[in-house]
N, CA, C and O atoms as a GROMACS GRO file, in nm:
protein
  612
    1UNK      N    1   1.040  -4.717  -3.375
    1UNK     CA    2   0.921  -4.598  -3.302
    1UNK      C    3   0.949  -4.613  -3.161
    1UNK      O    4   0.932  -4.720  -3.103
    2UNK      N    5   1.008  -4.470  -3.084
    2UNK     CA    6   1.059  -4.516  -2.956
    2UNK      C    7   0.912  -4.494  -2.898
    2UNK      O    8   0.813  -4.434  -2.938
    3UNK      N    9   0.955  -4.605  -2.737
    3UNK     CA   10   0.872  -4.608  -2.632
    3UNK      C   11   0.818  -4.513  -2.572
    3UNK      O   12   0.915  -4.456  -2.521
    4UNK      N   13   0.701  -4.440  -2.535
    4UNK     CA   14   0.730  -4.336  -2.441
    4UNK      C   15   0.775  -4.339  -2.293
    4UNK      O   16   0.834  -4.251  -2.231
    5UNK      N   17   0.724  -4.494  -2.241
    5UNK     CA   18   0.776  -4.507  -2.100
    5UNK      C   19   0.962  -4.554  -2.113
    5UNK      O   20   1.045  -4.585  -2.027
    6UNK      N   21   0.969  -4.543  -2.236
    6UNK     CA   22   1.144  -4.531  -2.219
    6UNK      C   23   1.237  -4.408  -2.170
    6UNK      O   24   1.342  -4.400  -2.106
    7UNK      N   25   1.136  -4.303  -2.237
    7UNK     CA   26   1.185  -4.169  -2.192
    7UNK      C   27   1.180  -4.135  -2.038
    7UNK      O   28   1.271  -4.081  -1.975
    8UNK      N   29   1.036  -4.183  -1.979
    8UNK     CA   30   0.999  -4.154  -1.827
    8UNK      C   31   1.129  -4.240  -1.793
    8UNK      O   32   1.219  -4.171  -1.744
    9UNK      N   33   1.152  -4.347  -1.805
    9UNK     CA   34   1.249  -4.414  -1.714
    9UNK      C   35   1.375  -4.340  -1.700
    9UNK      O   36   1.441  -4.336  -1.597
   10UNK      N   37   1.410  -4.268  -1.837
   10UNK     CA   38   1.553  -4.248  -1.815
   10UNK      C   39   1.577  -4.128  -1.763
   10UNK      O   40   1.685  -4.098  -1.712
   11UNK      N   41   1.461  -4.041  -1.773
   11UNK     CA   42   1.469  -3.888  -1.694
   11UNK      C   43   1.448  -3.900  -1.567
   11UNK      O   44   1.377  -3.982  -1.508
   12UNK      N   45   1.560  -3.753  -1.498
   12UNK     CA   46   1.568  -3.789  -1.327
   12UNK      C   47   1.409  -3.737  -1.262
   12UNK      O   48   1.323  -3.666  -1.315
   13UNK      N   49   1.413  -3.804  -1.122
   13UNK     CA   50   1.274  -3.759  -1.070
   13UNK      C   51   1.311  -3.646  -1.028
   13UNK      O   52   1.423  -3.621  -0.983
   14UNK      N   53   1.206  -3.557  -1.042
   14UNK     CA   54   1.215  -3.418  -1.005
   14UNK      C   55   1.153  -3.416  -0.858
   14UNK      O   56   1.062  -3.488  -0.816
   15UNK      N   57   1.231  -3.307  -0.784
   15UNK     CA   58   1.176  -3.322  -0.598
   15UNK      C   59   1.070  -3.213  -0.639
   15UNK      O   60   1.075  -3.136  -0.735
   16UNK      N   61   0.967  -3.227  -0.537
   16UNK     CA   62   0.921  -3.213  -0.521
   16UNK      C   63   0.836  -3.058  -0.484
   16UNK      O   64   0.807  -3.067  -0.365
   17UNK      N   65   0.788  -2.930  -0.534
   17UNK     CA   66   0.844  -2.787  -0.477
   17UNK      C   67   0.736  -2.743  -0.343
   17UNK      O   68   0.620  -2.769  -0.312
   18UNK      N   69   0.821  -2.681  -0.301
   18UNK     CA   70   0.817  -2.618  -0.177
   18UNK      C   71   0.643  -2.548  -0.189
   18UNK      O   72   0.580  -2.538  -0.294
   19UNK      N   73   0.612  -2.519  -0.096
   19UNK     CA   74   0.485  -2.451  -0.080
   19UNK      C   75   0.500  -2.318  -0.132
   19UNK      O   76   0.618  -2.280  -0.130
   20UNK      N   77   0.409  -2.226  -0.182
   20UNK     CA   78   0.440  -2.139  -0.230
   20UNK      C   79   0.418  -1.989  -0.118
   20UNK      O   80   0.431  -1.868  -0.138
   21UNK      N   81   0.387  -2.052  -0.026
   21UNK     CA   82   0.349  -1.959   0.125
   21UNK      C   83   0.480  -1.963   0.195
   21UNK      O   84   0.500  -1.864   0.265
   22UNK      N   85   0.547  -2.027   0.194
   22UNK     CA   86   0.658  -2.052   0.280
   22UNK      C   87   0.782  -2.018   0.230
   22UNK      O   88   0.818  -2.085   0.133
   23UNK      N   89   0.876  -1.911   0.280
   23UNK     CA   90   0.974  -1.857   0.214
   23UNK      C   91   1.100  -1.927   0.245
   23UNK      O   92   1.143  -1.958   0.356
   24UNK      N   93   1.148  -1.944   0.141
   24UNK     CA   94   1.269  -2.034   0.130
   24UNK      C   95   1.377  -1.982   0.062
   24UNK      O   96   1.369  -1.917  -0.042
   25UNK      N   97   1.502  -2.018   0.134
   25UNK     CA   98   1.616  -1.962   0.097
   25UNK      C   99   1.701  -2.044   0.044
   25UNK      O  100   1.730  -2.151   0.098
   26UNK      N  101   1.756  -1.998  -0.081
   26UNK     CA  102   1.902  -2.078  -0.150
   26UNK      C  103   1.994  -2.048  -0.096
   26UNK      O  104   2.019  -1.929  -0.071
   27UNK      N  105   2.080  -2.158  -0.057
   27UNK     CA  106   2.208  -2.179  -0.004
   27UNK      C  107   2.280  -2.078  -0.129
   27UNK      O  108   2.229  -2.078  -0.241
   28UNK      N  109   2.432  -1.971  -0.093
   28UNK     CA  110   2.479  -1.885  -0.144
   28UNK      C  111   2.431  -1.771  -0.170
   28UNK      O  112   2.502  -1.672  -0.154
   29UNK      N  113   2.306  -1.761  -0.213
   29UNK     CA  114   2.204  -1.632  -0.215
   29UNK      C  115   2.229  -1.542  -0.099
   29UNK      O  116   2.257  -1.422  -0.101
   30UNK      N  117   2.215  -1.614  -0.009
   30UNK     CA  118   2.206  -1.485   0.145
   30UNK      C  119   2.099  -1.516   0.184
   30UNK      O  120   2.019  -1.593   0.130
   31UNK      N  121   2.086  -1.441   0.308
   31UNK     CA  122   1.950  -1.418   0.378
   31UNK      C  123   1.961  -1.293   0.434
   31UNK      O  124   2.071  -1.241   0.451
   32UNK      N  125   1.849  -1.236   0.467
   32UNK     CA  126   1.845  -1.113   0.560
   32UNK      C  127   1.825  -0.981   0.504
   32UNK      O  128   1.772  -0.992   0.393
   33UNK      N  129   1.843  -0.881   0.532
   33UNK     CA  130   1.781  -0.755   0.458
   33UNK      C  131   1.946  -0.723   0.338
   33UNK      O  132   1.938  -0.634   0.252
   34UNK      N  133   2.002  -0.759   0.344
   34UNK     CA  134   2.108  -0.716   0.242
   34UNK      C  135   2.071  -0.814   0.123
   34UNK      O  136   2.052  -0.765   0.012
   35UNK      N  137   2.058  -0.963   0.143
   35UNK     CA  138   2.010  -1.015   0.040
   35UNK      C  139   1.880  -0.970  -0.024
   35UNK      O  140   1.876  -0.983  -0.146
   36UNK      N  141   1.768  -0.918   0.037
   36UNK     CA  142   1.664  -0.866   0.006
   36UNK      C  143   1.649  -0.754  -0.065
   36UNK      O  144   1.550  -0.715  -0.127
   37UNK      N  145   1.787  -0.687  -0.046
   37UNK     CA  146   1.786  -0.554  -0.144
   37UNK      C  147   1.889  -0.550  -0.219
   37UNK      O  148   1.933  -0.439  -0.247
   38UNK      N  149   1.970  -0.695  -0.283
   38UNK     CA  150   2.009  -0.725  -0.360
   38UNK      C  151   1.928  -0.788  -0.467
   38UNK      O  152   1.966  -0.808  -0.582
   39UNK      N  153   1.815  -0.816  -0.416
   39UNK     CA  154   1.717  -0.924  -0.536
   39UNK      C  155   1.620  -0.821  -0.562
   39UNK      O  156   1.540  -0.857  -0.649
   40UNK      N  157   1.598  -0.700  -0.517
   40UNK     CA  158   1.486  -0.625  -0.556
   40UNK      C  159   1.553  -0.458  -0.616
   40UNK      O  160   1.642  -0.393  -0.562
   41UNK      N  161   1.494  -0.431  -0.709
   41UNK     CA  162   1.569  -0.297  -0.753
   41UNK      C  163   1.526  -0.165  -0.675
   41UNK      O  164   1.417  -0.160  -0.617
   42UNK      N  165   1.605  -0.069  -0.675
   42UNK     CA  166   1.624   0.057  -0.606
   42UNK      C  167   1.468   0.112  -0.621
   42UNK      O  168   1.415   0.161  -0.522
   43UNK      N  169   1.390   0.103  -0.754
   43UNK     CA  170   1.258   0.149  -0.759
   43UNK      C  171   1.176   0.104  -0.706
   43UNK      O  172   1.098   0.186  -0.657
   44UNK      N  173   1.147  -0.020  -0.688
   44UNK     CA  174   1.061  -0.134  -0.628
   44UNK      C  175   1.059  -0.073  -0.472
   44UNK      O  176   0.956  -0.080  -0.405
   45UNK      N  177   1.183  -0.012  -0.421
   45UNK     CA  178   1.192  -0.032  -0.274
   45UNK      C  179   1.141   0.088  -0.215
   45UNK      O  180   1.094   0.093  -0.102
   46UNK      N  181   1.157   0.257  -0.356
   46UNK     CA  182   1.114   0.368  -0.305
   46UNK      C  183   0.969   0.344  -0.323
   46UNK      O  184   0.905   0.384  -0.226
   47UNK      N  185   0.867   0.270  -0.455
   47UNK     CA  186   0.772   0.245  -0.429
   47UNK      C  187   0.690   0.232  -0.316
   47UNK      O  188   0.581   0.287  -0.298
   48UNK      N  189   0.761   0.142  -0.228
   48UNK     CA  190   0.711   0.053  -0.117
   48UNK      C  191   0.723   0.157   0.007
   48UNK      O  192   0.637   0.170   0.094
   49UNK      N  193   0.856   0.237  -0.002
   49UNK     CA  194   0.870   0.359   0.083
   49UNK      C  195   0.740   0.494   0.071
   49UNK      O  196   0.701   0.571   0.160
   50UNK      N  197   0.701   0.484  -0.066
   50UNK     CA  198   0.614   0.587  -0.072
   50UNK      C  199   0.486   0.529  -0.054
   50UNK      O  200   0.396   0.612  -0.063
   51UNK      N  201   0.454   0.431  -0.036
   51UNK     CA  202   0.327   0.398  -0.010
   51UNK      C  203   0.321   0.400   0.177
   51UNK      O  204   0.223   0.445   0.237
   52UNK      N  205   0.425   0.352   0.237
   52UNK     CA  206   0.427   0.388   0.361
   52UNK      C  207   0.447   0.500   0.437
   52UNK      O  208   0.428   0.515   0.557
   53UNK      N  209   0.501   0.597   0.332
   53UNK     CA  210   0.536   0.785   0.424
   53UNK      C  211   0.368   0.801   0.387
   53UNK      O  212   0.310   0.823   0.493
   54UNK      N  213   0.292   0.797   0.297
   54UNK     CA  214   0.126   0.847   0.248
   54UNK      C  215   0.082   0.769   0.349
   54UNK      O  216   0.012   0.838   0.423
   55UNK      N  217   0.090   0.664   0.385
   55UNK     CA  218  -0.004   0.566   0.480
   55UNK      C  219   0.055   0.651   0.610
   55UNK      O  220  -0.042   0.686   0.678
   56UNK      N  221   0.146   0.684   0.652
   56UNK     CA  222   0.199   0.759   0.800
   56UNK      C  223   0.158   0.876   0.796
   56UNK      O  224   0.142   0.929   0.905
   57UNK      N  225   0.129   0.949   0.684
   57UNK     CA  226   0.148   1.092   0.675
   57UNK      C  227  -0.053   1.111   0.702
   57UNK      O  228  -0.108   1.188   0.780
   58UNK      N  229  -0.105   1.029   0.625
   58UNK     CA  230  -0.268   0.988   0.658
   58UNK      C  231  -0.316   0.971   0.797
   58UNK      O  232  -0.416   1.023   0.847
   59UNK      N  233  -0.229   0.887   0.854
   59UNK     CA  234  -0.220   0.838   0.976
   59UNK      C  235  -0.233   0.961   1.103
   59UNK      O  236  -0.306   0.965   1.202
   60UNK      N  237  -0.133   1.052   1.052
   60UNK     CA  238  -0.114   1.163   1.102
   60UNK      C  239  -0.223   1.284   1.099
   60UNK      O  240  -0.267   1.349   1.193
   61UNK      N  241  -0.250   1.293   0.973
   61UNK     CA  242  -0.369   1.389   0.914
   61UNK      C  243  -0.488   1.353   1.016
   61UNK      O  244  -0.528   1.412   1.116
   62UNK      N  245  -0.522   1.254   0.964
   62UNK     CA  246  -0.664   1.182   1.043
   62UNK      C  247  -0.648   1.242   1.207
   62UNK      O  248  -0.724   1.314   1.272
   63UNK      N  249  -0.544   1.194   1.235
   63UNK     CA  250  -0.531   1.132   1.381
   63UNK      C  251  -0.548   1.318   1.420
   63UNK      O  252  -0.659   1.351   1.463
   64UNK      N  253  -0.465   1.403   1.408
   64UNK     CA  254  -0.479   1.587   1.411
   64UNK      C  255  -0.638   1.593   1.381
   64UNK      O  256  -0.718   1.609   1.472
   65UNK      N  257  -0.668   1.580   1.273
   65UNK     CA  258  -0.822   1.587   1.274
   65UNK      C  259  -0.922   1.587   1.348
   65UNK      O  260  -1.002   1.671   1.390
   66UNK      N  261  -0.902   1.448   1.362
   66UNK     CA  262  -0.994   1.382   1.517
   66UNK      C  263  -0.958   1.458   1.634
   66UNK      O  264  -1.039   1.505   1.713
   67UNK      N  265  -0.856   1.466   1.640
   67UNK     CA  266  -0.826   1.546   1.790
   67UNK      C  267  -0.874   1.715   1.775
   67UNK      O  268  -0.910   1.775   1.876
   68UNK      N  269  -0.871   1.784   1.644
   68UNK     CA  270  -0.917   1.931   1.640
   68UNK      C  271  -1.087   1.908   1.635
   68UNK      O  272  -1.151   2.014   1.630
   69UNK      N  273  -1.153   1.804   1.637
   69UNK     CA  274  -1.285   1.781   1.579
   69UNK      C  275  -1.340   1.732   1.769
   69UNK      O  276  -1.456   1.698   1.793
   70UNK      N  277  -1.254   1.739   1.853
   70UNK     CA  278  -1.287   1.597   1.981
   70UNK      C  279  -1.295   1.747   2.045
   70UNK      O  280  -1.408   1.781   2.081
   71UNK      N  281  -1.207   1.824   2.061
   71UNK     CA  282  -1.167   1.925   2.144
   71UNK      C  283  -1.230   2.034   2.101
   71UNK      O  284  -1.234   2.074   1.985
   72UNK      N  285  -1.316   2.115   2.262
   72UNK     CA  286  -1.445   2.194   2.216
   72UNK      C  287  -1.368   2.347   2.188
   72UNK      O  288  -1.434   2.449   2.168
   73UNK      N  289  -1.262   2.344   2.191
   73UNK     CA  290  -1.186   2.494   2.162
   73UNK      C  291  -1.212   2.560   2.024
   73UNK      O  292  -1.190   2.478   1.935
   74UNK      N  293  -1.233   2.627   1.998
   74UNK     CA  294  -1.231   2.728   1.897
   74UNK      C  295  -1.176   2.824   1.862
   74UNK      O  296  -1.225   2.937   1.867
   75UNK      N  297  -1.037   2.789   1.812
   75UNK     CA  298  -0.931   2.867   1.800
   75UNK      C  299  -0.924   2.947   1.706
   75UNK      O  300  -0.880   3.059   1.733
   76UNK      N  301  -0.961   2.918   1.575
   76UNK     CA  302  -0.960   3.049   1.508
   76UNK      C  303  -1.102   3.058   1.435
   76UNK      O  304  -1.193   2.993   1.484
   77UNK      N  305  -1.124   3.126   1.334
   77UNK     CA  306  -1.304   3.124   1.299
   77UNK      C  307  -1.298   3.029   1.226
   77UNK      O  308  -1.201   2.974   1.175
   78UNK      N  309  -1.462   2.998   1.218
   78UNK     CA  310  -1.494   2.866   1.173
   78UNK      C  311  -1.454   2.835   1.013
   78UNK      O  312  -1.404   2.728   0.978
   79UNK      N  313  -1.482   2.941   0.925
   79UNK     CA  314  -1.449   2.964   0.786
   79UNK      C  315  -1.336   2.884   0.787
   79UNK      O  316  -1.343   2.774   0.732
   80UNK      N  317  -1.201   2.930   0.854
   80UNK     CA  318  -1.101   2.906   0.807
   80UNK      C  319  -1.099   2.703   0.839
   80UNK      O  320  -1.084   2.626   0.744
   81UNK      N  321  -1.112   2.662   0.959
   81UNK     CA  322  -1.067   2.525   0.987
   81UNK      C  323  -1.194   2.465   0.894
   81UNK      O  324  -1.172   2.344   0.889
   82UNK      N  325  -1.291   2.487   0.834
   82UNK     CA  326  -1.385   2.384   0.706
   82UNK      C  327  -1.290   2.412   0.561
   82UNK      O  328  -1.280   2.321   0.479
   83UNK      N  329  -1.236   2.515   0.542
   83UNK     CA  330  -1.135   2.498   0.417
   83UNK      C  331  -1.031   2.434   0.439
   83UNK      O  332  -0.984   2.380   0.339
   84UNK      N  333  -0.959   2.414   0.563
   84UNK     CA  334  -0.836   2.346   0.613
   84UNK      C  335  -0.887   2.187   0.589
   84UNK      O  336  -0.821   2.105   0.526
   85UNK      N  337  -0.991   2.165   0.640
   85UNK     CA  338  -1.083   2.021   0.641
   85UNK      C  339  -1.083   1.994   0.489
   85UNK      O  340  -1.030   1.889   0.452
   86UNK      N  341  -1.142   2.087   0.387
   86UNK     CA  342  -1.178   2.081   0.248
   86UNK      C  343  -1.072   2.041   0.171
   86UNK      O  344  -1.086   1.958   0.080
   87UNK      N  345  -0.928   2.110   0.209
   87UNK     CA  346  -0.815   2.091   0.158
   87UNK      C  347  -0.724   1.942   0.143
   87UNK      O  348  -0.682   1.861   0.061
   88UNK      N  349  -0.728   1.972   0.275
   88UNK     CA  350  -0.681   1.841   0.339
   88UNK      C  351  -0.725   1.732   0.346
   88UNK      O  352  -0.654   1.649   0.403
   89UNK      N  353  -0.801   1.707   0.315
   89UNK     CA  354  -0.864   1.589   0.276
   89UNK      C  355  -0.863   1.555   0.113
   89UNK      O  356  -0.885   1.444   0.064
   90UNK      N  357  -0.832   1.672   0.045
   90UNK     CA  358  -0.849   1.657  -0.061
   90UNK      C  359  -0.678   1.624  -0.107
   90UNK      O  360  -0.658   1.538  -0.193
   91UNK      N  361  -0.588   1.681  -0.060
   91UNK     CA  362  -0.455   1.652  -0.089
   91UNK      C  363  -0.457   1.490   0.007
   91UNK      O  364  -0.411   1.403  -0.067
   92UNK      N  365  -0.483   1.452   0.098
   92UNK     CA  366  -0.455   1.321   0.110
   92UNK      C  367  -0.523   1.207   0.085
   92UNK      O  368  -0.479   1.102   0.131
   93UNK      N  369  -0.631   1.208   0.013
   93UNK     CA  370  -0.688   1.134  -0.042
   93UNK      C  371  -0.627   1.162  -0.183
   93UNK      O  372  -0.669   1.065  -0.246
   94UNK      N  373  -0.564   1.225  -0.258
   94UNK     CA  374  -0.476   1.213  -0.391
   94UNK      C  375  -0.364   1.141  -0.340
   94UNK      O  376  -0.337   1.039  -0.402
   95UNK      N  377  -0.297   1.167  -0.248
   95UNK     CA  378  -0.185   1.113  -0.231
   95UNK      C  379  -0.178   0.956  -0.166
   95UNK      O  380  -0.075   0.888  -0.159
   96UNK      N  381  -0.318   0.914  -0.118
   96UNK     CA  382  -0.337   0.798  -0.106
   96UNK      C  383  -0.383   0.707  -0.197
   96UNK      O  384  -0.394   0.585  -0.186
   97UNK      N  385  -0.411   0.787  -0.294
   97UNK     CA  386  -0.453   0.694  -0.453
   97UNK      C  387  -0.329   0.651  -0.540
   97UNK      O  388  -0.284   0.548  -0.591
   98UNK      N  389  -0.299   0.788  -0.530
   98UNK     CA  390  -0.154   0.781  -0.615
   98UNK      C  391  -0.028   0.698  -0.535
   98UNK      O  392   0.057   0.645  -0.606
   99UNK      N  393  -0.017   0.689  -0.393
   99UNK     CA  394   0.043   0.583  -0.384
   99UNK      C  395   0.017   0.399  -0.391
   99UNK      O  396   0.097   0.306  -0.385
  100UNK      N  397  -0.111   0.404  -0.404
  100UNK     CA  398  -0.156   0.269  -0.428
  100UNK      C  399  -0.157   0.254  -0.518
  100UNK      O  400  -0.150   0.131  -0.529
  101UNK      N  401  -0.163   0.324  -0.675
  101UNK     CA  402  -0.123   0.315  -0.806
  101UNK      C  403  -0.028   0.297  -0.854
  101UNK      O  404  -0.012   0.263  -0.971
  102UNK      N  405   0.085   0.322  -0.743
  102UNK     CA  406   0.248   0.321  -0.754
  102UNK      C  407   0.305   0.182  -0.752
  102UNK      O  408   0.383   0.123  -0.827
  103UNK      N  409   0.227   0.139  -0.613
  103UNK     CA  410   0.244  -0.032  -0.552
  103UNK      C  411   0.170  -0.117  -0.648
  103UNK      O  412   0.230  -0.217  -0.689
  104UNK      N  413   0.072  -0.098  -0.684
  104UNK     CA  414   0.010  -0.224  -0.748
  104UNK      C  415   0.088  -0.287  -0.842
  104UNK      O  416   0.094  -0.410  -0.850
  105UNK      N  417   0.154  -0.204  -0.920
  105UNK     CA  418   0.239  -0.318  -1.068
  105UNK      C  419   0.366  -0.353  -0.968
  105UNK      O  420   0.367  -0.474  -0.945
  106UNK      N  421   0.450  -0.298  -0.915
  106UNK     CA  422   0.552  -0.381  -0.870
  106UNK      C  423   0.533  -0.484  -0.763
  106UNK      O  424   0.622  -0.568  -0.750
  107UNK      N  425   0.398  -0.489  -0.662
  107UNK     CA  426   0.343  -0.620  -0.604
  107UNK      C  427   0.309  -0.739  -0.698
  107UNK      O  428   0.321  -0.862  -0.689
  108UNK      N  429   0.252  -0.635  -0.809
  108UNK     CA  430   0.176  -0.752  -0.939
  108UNK      C  431   0.312  -0.834  -0.975
  108UNK      O  432   0.305  -0.957  -0.968
  109UNK      N  433   0.423  -0.780  -1.009
  109UNK     CA  434   0.558  -0.822  -1.085
  109UNK      C  435   0.608  -0.902  -0.949
  109UNK      O  436   0.652  -1.014  -0.975
  110UNK      N  437   0.610  -0.873  -0.834
  110UNK     CA  438   0.685  -0.974  -0.723
  110UNK      C  439   0.598  -1.121  -0.696
  110UNK      O  440   0.654  -1.228  -0.672
  111UNK      N  441   0.460  -1.103  -0.705
  111UNK     CA  442   0.363  -1.231  -0.700
  111UNK      C  443   0.425  -1.310  -0.799
  111UNK      O  444   0.467  -1.422  -0.767
  112UNK      N  445   0.440  -1.253  -0.957
  112UNK     CA  446   0.476  -1.349  -1.028
  112UNK      C  447   0.593  -1.439  -0.999
  112UNK      O  448   0.584  -1.562  -1.006
  113UNK      N  449   0.710  -1.370  -0.965
  113UNK     CA  450   0.816  -1.445  -0.930
  113UNK      C  451   0.813  -1.535  -0.815
  113UNK      O  452   0.847  -1.651  -0.840
  114UNK      N  453   0.764  -1.494  -0.630
  114UNK     CA  454   0.725  -1.546  -0.563
  114UNK      C  455   0.612  -1.536  -0.497
  114UNK      O  456   0.575  -1.419  -0.508
  115UNK      N  457   0.534  -1.600  -0.430
  115UNK     CA  458   0.405  -1.563  -0.359
  115UNK      C  459   0.468  -1.601  -0.213
  115UNK      O  460   0.502  -1.717  -0.190
  116UNK      N  461   0.484  -1.488  -0.104
  116UNK     CA  462   0.516  -1.536   0.033
  116UNK      C  463   0.412  -1.410   0.089
  116UNK      O  464   0.349  -1.320   0.032
  117UNK      N  465   0.430  -1.455   0.239
  117UNK     CA  466   0.403  -1.371   0.324
  117UNK      C  467   0.406  -1.218   0.298
  117UNK      O  468   0.310  -1.144   0.320
  118UNK      N  469   0.550  -1.173   0.240
  118UNK     CA  470   0.568  -1.044   0.218
  118UNK      C  471   0.503  -0.979   0.104
  118UNK      O  472   0.519  -0.858   0.095
  119UNK      N  473   0.427  -1.044   0.007
  119UNK     CA  474   0.358  -1.011  -0.113
  119UNK      C  475   0.203  -1.020  -0.054
  119UNK      O  476   0.108  -0.958  -0.103
  120UNK      N  477   0.197  -1.092   0.040
  120UNK     CA  478   0.059  -1.088   0.086
  120UNK      C  479   0.053  -0.947   0.160
  120UNK      O  480  -0.027  -0.863   0.120
  121UNK      N  481   0.141  -0.918   0.274
  121UNK     CA  482   0.102  -0.819   0.343
  121UNK      C  483   0.101  -0.674   0.237
  121UNK      O  484   0.030  -0.574   0.250
  122UNK      N  485   0.195  -0.701   0.138
  122UNK     CA  486   0.208  -0.589   0.025
  122UNK      C  487   0.076  -0.580  -0.007
  122UNK      O  488   0.046  -0.462  -0.025
  123UNK      N  489  -0.021  -0.660  -0.021
  123UNK     CA  490  -0.158  -0.634  -0.075
  123UNK      C  491  -0.271  -0.594  -0.014
  123UNK      O  492  -0.373  -0.536  -0.050
  124UNK      N  493  -0.214  -0.651   0.121
  124UNK     CA  494  -0.345  -0.608   0.205
  124UNK      C  495  -0.291  -0.456   0.268
  124UNK      O  496  -0.372  -0.368   0.297
  125UNK      N  497  -0.159  -0.440   0.282
  125UNK     CA  498  -0.160  -0.262   0.272
  125UNK      C  499  -0.224  -0.187   0.143
  125UNK      O  500  -0.306  -0.094   0.139
  126UNK      N  501  -0.175  -0.241   0.063
  126UNK     CA  502  -0.249  -0.171  -0.084
  126UNK      C  503  -0.405  -0.162  -0.062
  126UNK      O  504  -0.467  -0.057  -0.078
  127UNK      N  505  -0.451  -0.259  -0.030
  127UNK     CA  506  -0.587  -0.267   0.036
  127UNK      C  507  -0.678  -0.155   0.082
  127UNK      O  508  -0.773  -0.090   0.039
  128UNK      N  509  -0.579  -0.168   0.228
  128UNK     CA  510  -0.654  -0.077   0.351
  128UNK      C  511  -0.591   0.082   0.296
  128UNK      O  512  -0.629   0.192   0.338
  129UNK      N  513  -0.512   0.062   0.215
  129UNK     CA  514  -0.464   0.225   0.147
  129UNK      C  515  -0.618   0.286   0.064
  129UNK      O  516  -0.681   0.389   0.085
  130UNK      N  517  -0.635   0.215   0.001
  130UNK     CA  518  -0.746   0.215  -0.117
  130UNK      C  519  -0.835   0.260  -0.032
  130UNK      O  520  -0.889   0.369  -0.052
  131UNK      N  521  -0.866   0.178   0.080
  131UNK     CA  522  -1.005   0.179   0.166
  131UNK      C  523  -0.997   0.324   0.214
  131UNK      O  524  -1.094   0.399   0.205
  132UNK      N  525  -0.902   0.353   0.256
  132UNK     CA  526  -0.858   0.490   0.392
  132UNK      C  527  -0.852   0.572   0.246
  132UNK      O  528  -0.855   0.693   0.272
  133UNK      N  529  -0.846   0.550   0.105
  133UNK     CA  530  -0.873   0.663   0.051
  133UNK      C  531  -1.022   0.705   0.000
  133UNK      O  532  -1.059   0.819  -0.027
  134UNK      N  533  -1.105   0.573  -0.007
  134UNK     CA  534  -1.249   0.596  -0.021
  134UNK      C  535  -1.329   0.672   0.125
  134UNK      O  536  -1.433   0.737   0.116
  135UNK      N  537  -1.266   0.651   0.235
  135UNK     CA  538  -1.307   0.729   0.359
  135UNK      C  539  -1.276   0.843   0.329
  135UNK      O  540  -1.367   0.927   0.325
  136UNK      N  541  -1.152   0.879   0.302
  136UNK     CA  542  -1.119   1.076   0.293
  136UNK      C  543  -1.190   1.113   0.179
  136UNK      O  544  -1.216   1.234   0.182
  137UNK      N  545  -1.232   1.055   0.075
  137UNK     CA  546  -1.307   1.079  -0.017
  137UNK      C  547  -1.421   1.089  -0.004
  137UNK      O  548  -1.480   1.118  -0.108
  138UNK      N  549  -1.490   1.075   0.092
  138UNK     CA  550  -1.606   1.053   0.188
  138UNK      C  551  -1.602   1.204   0.260
  138UNK      O  552  -1.697   1.282   0.249
  139UNK      N  553  -1.511   1.228   0.316
  139UNK     CA  554  -1.500   1.315   0.430
  139UNK      C  555  -1.477   1.466   0.354
  139UNK      O  556  -1.518   1.578   0.383
  140UNK      N  557  -1.389   1.410   0.240
  140UNK     CA  558  -1.381   1.529   0.158
  140UNK      C  559  -1.508   1.610   0.072
  140UNK      O  560  -1.495   1.715   0.010
  141UNK      N  561  -1.622   1.536   0.086
  141UNK     CA  562  -1.745   1.549   0.027
  141UNK      C  563  -1.822   1.590   0.107
  141UNK      O  564  -1.908   1.657   0.050
  142UNK      N  565  -1.838   1.584   0.239
  142UNK     CA  566  -1.904   1.615   0.362
  142UNK      C  567  -1.808   1.744   0.395
  142UNK      O  568  -1.862   1.829   0.466
  143UNK      N  569  -1.700   1.766   0.362
  143UNK     CA  570  -1.624   1.884   0.407
  143UNK      C  571  -1.665   1.980   0.323
  143UNK      O  572  -1.698   2.089   0.370
  144UNK      N  573  -1.670   1.959   0.192
  144UNK     CA  574  -1.705   2.028   0.075
  144UNK      C  575  -1.840   2.103   0.085
  144UNK      O  576  -1.876   2.219   0.065
  145UNK      N  577  -1.899   1.991   0.124
  145UNK     CA  578  -2.075   2.088   0.171
  145UNK      C  579  -2.080   2.155   0.270
  145UNK      O  580  -2.162   2.246   0.278
  146UNK      N  581  -1.980   2.122   0.384
  146UNK     CA  582  -1.987   2.216   0.488
  146UNK      C  583  -1.930   2.354   0.436
  146UNK      O  584  -1.984   2.461   0.463
  147UNK      N  585  -1.849   2.346   0.382
  147UNK     CA  586  -1.806   2.470   0.261
  147UNK      C  587  -1.868   2.556   0.251
  147UNK      O  588  -1.859   2.668   0.300
  148UNK      N  589  -1.977   2.486   0.151
  148UNK     CA  590  -2.047   2.562   0.056
  148UNK      C  591  -2.186   2.617   0.152
  148UNK      O  592  -2.223   2.729   0.118
  149UNK      N  593  -2.254   2.564   0.251
  149UNK     CA  594  -2.322   2.576   0.339
  149UNK      C  595  -2.327   2.720   0.420
  149UNK      O  596  -2.426   2.786   0.451
  150UNK      N  597  -2.138   2.753   0.454
  150UNK     CA  598  -2.141   2.849   0.502
  150UNK      C  599  -2.182   2.979   0.425
  150UNK      O  600  -2.206   2.985   0.304
  151UNK      N  601  -2.187   3.110   0.540
  151UNK     CA  602  -2.203   3.236   0.484
  151UNK      C  603  -2.092   3.292   0.507
  151UNK      O  604  -2.045   3.291   0.621
  152UNK      N  605  -2.028   3.354   0.398
  152UNK     CA  606  -1.919   3.410   0.366
  152UNK      C  607  -1.920   3.611   0.427
  152UNK      O  608  -1.822   3.686   0.428
  153UNK      N  609  -2.046   3.643   0.464
  153UNK     CA  610  -2.096   3.768   0.478
  153UNK      C  611  -2.037   3.827   0.611
  153UNK      O  612  -2.068   3.940   0.647
   0.00000   0.00000   0.00000
């Protein structure tokens, strides 16, 4: 019968693991942008780019919409801006929720391998995009109400 203490003494001592939130680089793999792009699949980068592009687009749309509402000028008939608000809110909110749904699986897969500041920032970007979707969905409901109460005669 073998003693379990004998096998423990013969096994090499394992080094302690680095903390999960510290980004460590291994020698020989490289560091910087080129190493990151080699480790990630092109598909993952496209999903991140989609999330970023939709976030920028929604910020621009919301900024233009806010400027239009703040300015006192009525350039067009009242019905056309109400329709633009409604359709724009619908389209941008759909784009936001689709970018969130595209980025969630990739972020979860990256977190299984390594949990670092990039995956944390990715998760926070997803959360903020979802929050922006909720706000634009509320805005679309308000725009729809305004559109439905207008007279078309």
